[in-house]
Every structure is written in structure tokens, then in C-alpha cells.
N, C-alpha and C positions, 0 to 999 in steps of 0.2 A: 446538453451542455454539463459538462461536468467542470465541478473544482477539484483538485488536485490538493491533497493534505498538507499544510503550512506547516512550518517548522516550530508554530506556536499557536498550536490549534484550539486552548484555551482561550485565546484570546480574541478569537475572532467566530468563535460559535460553531466551529466545523464539528458535525458529526458524521463517521463515518458509515455512508450507505450501502457502498459497493466495494466489496472487496475483489482486487483482481491479480490473479496469479500472474508475479512475471519473473519466475525461476529461468525459463530458457535464455531470458535476454538480461539479468540481471549482470552479469559480468560486461556486458557492451555499455548498460546504464551506469557501471562502477568508472570505466574507463572514460567516459564522457564527463562524469564528474570531475573527474583528476585533470581533465583539459583547461579547470577554474581554478588555479592555483590563489586566485583572492578569496574563495570559497572553501578552502583547506577544512575548515572547522565544521565543515556540516556534511564531509565525507562521510565519519564515522557516523554521526547523527543517522542520516538516510539509510545506511548500510545496516543500524541495528535495527530503526524501525522496521524497514523491509524485513526481517527477521523476526519483530512482533507481527506484524501484520500477515506473514508467512504462516506461524503458528495459529491465530486467529482463523485465518482462511482455513488452514488442514482440519482445526476444530469443529467449524462452521459446517465445513463439507459434510460430515457425517461420520463414517465409520472409521475415521483415524485417530482415534481420542488415544493420548498417552502414545504413540509409535513416534520413534526418533523419524524426523524428517530434516529437508535443509530448503524447504521452500521458501520462496522471497513473493513477496504482496505488496501491494500498493492501495491506498483508502482514498474514495472520491464521494464526493457528494453533489448530489445533483442540486442545479440549478432550479430546474424545474420539476413538478412531480410527475411519477411517472403514469400515462394513460394506459389502461388495457381493458380489455373483455374479458380475460382469462386470467386468474390468480394461478402460478405456478411455483 
């Protein structure tokens, strides 16, 4: 189970543990957000956040340092610790 990044992460102790590339679906996500006019004040916030997380995603992925890109990303926090027998 994962927690989605809230709009005030500093108030709930959110720590991004998983970055997900949402570039292929971000246009649809933005259209879905725009279906909620009462939350119009959040549209640009989450669009900008997706850009920032996209920069982090590309930077942490390796050889894309300093290259221009238009990646969109989301951050998640795990509810339970990851259990594995192999670190990769």
C-alpha cells in the first residue's frame, strides 16, 4: 500500500520513497483534475509538483544529468516496509 503525496507534505511527515514516471498519462491526469472546478487552486500546484518530481526521477535514474526533458512524476510513501531477499 502506498500513500500519495499530499499538498502539504511537511504537515504529515510525508517522505518520498518511490518516484513513478507518469509522463505518458499526465495529460489525462490534468484533464481529470480539471473536472473538479472546486479544486482549481490545486491544478497548477500538482502540475508544478509533477515537473519537480519528474526532474528528481530523471536525476535519480542515472545518465540524464543536466539534459532537458519534460518528464512528469509522482512521489509515494510506503505504508509497510519493503520485504525482499535481493537488493537491486
